[in-house]
C-alpha positions as MATLAB code, in Angstrom:
seq = 'MIDRERLENARQFAAALCYYADKDNEFRDAFWKELCAQEDILEEFCYYMENQKFACMVSVEGYTVIDVMVWQIDHFKAELDRRDPGMRDNGDKMLLMAFDTFLKMRKEPEKYVYLLQEETGTDYPDKY';
ca = [
      39.600   -3.564  -69.388;
      37.669   -2.669  -66.250;
      35.826    0.635  -66.366;
      36.288    3.353  -63.722;
      33.066    2.751  -61.847;
      33.690   -0.986  -61.546;
      37.275   -0.354  -60.475;
      36.116    2.105  -57.807;
      33.522   -0.429  -56.583;
      36.261   -3.077  -56.404;
      38.554   -0.685  -54.539;
      35.782   -0.013  -52.003;
      35.043   -3.709  -51.723;
      38.725   -4.496  -51.112;
      38.866   -1.700  -48.489;
      35.772   -3.100  -46.719;
      37.244   -6.627  -46.711;
      40.487   -5.255  -45.237;
      38.503   -3.363  -42.596;
      36.454   -6.406  -41.559;
      39.585   -8.564  -41.668;
      41.254   -6.143  -39.248;
      44.075   -5.357  -41.761;
      45.877   -2.070  -41.595;
      46.152    0.597  -44.352;
      49.555   -0.674  -45.334;
      48.208   -4.138  -46.102;
      45.157   -2.607  -47.853;
      47.312   -0.427  -50.067;
      49.752   -3.217  -50.948;
      46.864   -5.619  -51.694;
      45.115   -3.113  -53.923;
      48.312   -2.237  -55.811;
      49.073   -5.938  -56.465;
      45.457   -6.654  -57.406;
      45.488   -3.833  -59.981;
      48.809   -5.116  -61.388;
      47.222   -8.472  -62.229;
      44.173   -7.584  -64.292;
      42.929  -11.115  -64.764;
      42.833  -11.704  -60.990;
      41.267   -8.264  -60.552;
      38.561   -9.429  -63.003;
      38.103  -12.558  -60.881;
      37.814  -10.370  -57.791;
      35.236   -8.127  -59.510;
      33.232  -11.170  -60.592;
      33.126  -12.385  -56.961;
      32.138   -8.912  -55.748;
      29.254   -8.743  -58.260;
      28.020  -12.320  -58.021;
      29.114  -13.606  -54.609;
      30.607  -16.644  -56.306;
      33.877  -17.509  -58.017;
      34.294  -17.536  -61.766;
      37.417  -19.646  -61.699;
      38.623  -17.982  -64.944;
      42.181  -17.728  -63.648;
      44.500  -20.506  -62.593;
      48.101  -20.754  -61.523;
      49.705  -24.121  -62.171;
      46.143  -25.571  -62.463;
      44.968  -24.047  -59.118;
      42.206  -21.503  -58.727;
      41.406  -19.083  -55.928;
      38.871  -21.632  -54.693;
      41.665  -24.229  -54.287;
      43.553  -21.619  -52.177;
      40.476  -20.928  -50.109;
      39.890  -24.635  -49.447;
      43.524  -25.014  -48.398;
      43.161  -22.064  -46.043;
      39.978  -23.500  -44.594;
      41.907  -26.741  -43.932;
      44.502  -24.639  -42.083;
      41.736  -22.750  -40.298;
      40.368  -26.021  -38.941;
      43.849  -26.875  -37.665;
      44.082  -23.450  -36.030;
      40.782  -24.099  -34.255;
      42.240  -27.357  -32.938;
      44.991  -25.204  -31.359;
      42.348  -22.763  -30.089;
      43.626  -19.957  -32.330;
      40.476  -18.194  -33.555;
      42.223  -16.053  -36.207;
      39.549  -16.383  -38.896;
      36.665  -17.795  -36.814;
      33.430  -16.564  -38.252;
      35.261  -14.107  -40.478;
      34.406  -14.899  -44.086;
      35.671  -11.508  -45.143;
      39.130  -12.343  -43.898;
      39.070  -15.817  -45.451;
      38.085  -14.299  -48.853;
      40.663  -11.535  -48.627;
      43.430  -13.879  -47.656;
      42.540  -16.328  -50.430;
      42.864  -13.536  -53.024;
      46.081  -12.241  -51.345;
      47.617  -15.677  -51.356;
      46.516  -16.233  -55.010;
      48.272  -12.986  -55.994;
      51.425  -14.157  -54.282;
      51.073  -17.576  -55.875;
      51.242  -15.970  -59.286;
      54.708  -14.619  -58.409;
      56.034  -17.747  -56.658;
      54.023  -20.666  -58.081;
      56.486  -23.358  -56.992;
      56.333  -22.273  -53.324;
      52.562  -22.222  -53.177;
      52.014  -25.361  -55.149;
      54.294  -27.114  -52.662;
      52.311  -25.690  -49.754;
      48.951  -26.609  -51.296;
      50.135  -30.166  -51.872;
      52.065  -30.723  -48.596;
      50.560  -28.503  -45.885;
      47.141  -29.650  -44.846;
      45.093  -29.616  -41.670;
      45.315  -32.184  -38.910;
      41.946  -33.813  -39.325;
      42.871  -37.081  -41.015;
      44.531  -40.300  -39.797;
      48.276  -40.771  -40.090;
      48.959  -37.034  -40.751;
      51.984  -37.212  -38.565;
];
């Protein structure tokens, strides 16, 4: 169980990530509610907040939040190829979206496993 002080620190960290990711209050509140509903992922989030590295204590169908982040970085590179700077130089947004996607993956593992395995960036031969 996460104590009150640590929980408040995590709430403030989540709010800061949302702010720097240019996410609105509705997204922030929904993210926080879902994060609190999944205590093991909340613990992973707290570990990152306190250590600036991933613990990888939680997995969904064998995938960790790092796997989600790598997948998103691959997509990010593809977005740059299209000149869409959505997460350019925004590590806060990349981190936030990795945790948000990981929370969603818990609820719909088949969908996200498929995406992780099938949707990749465009930087390798014979992609299309």
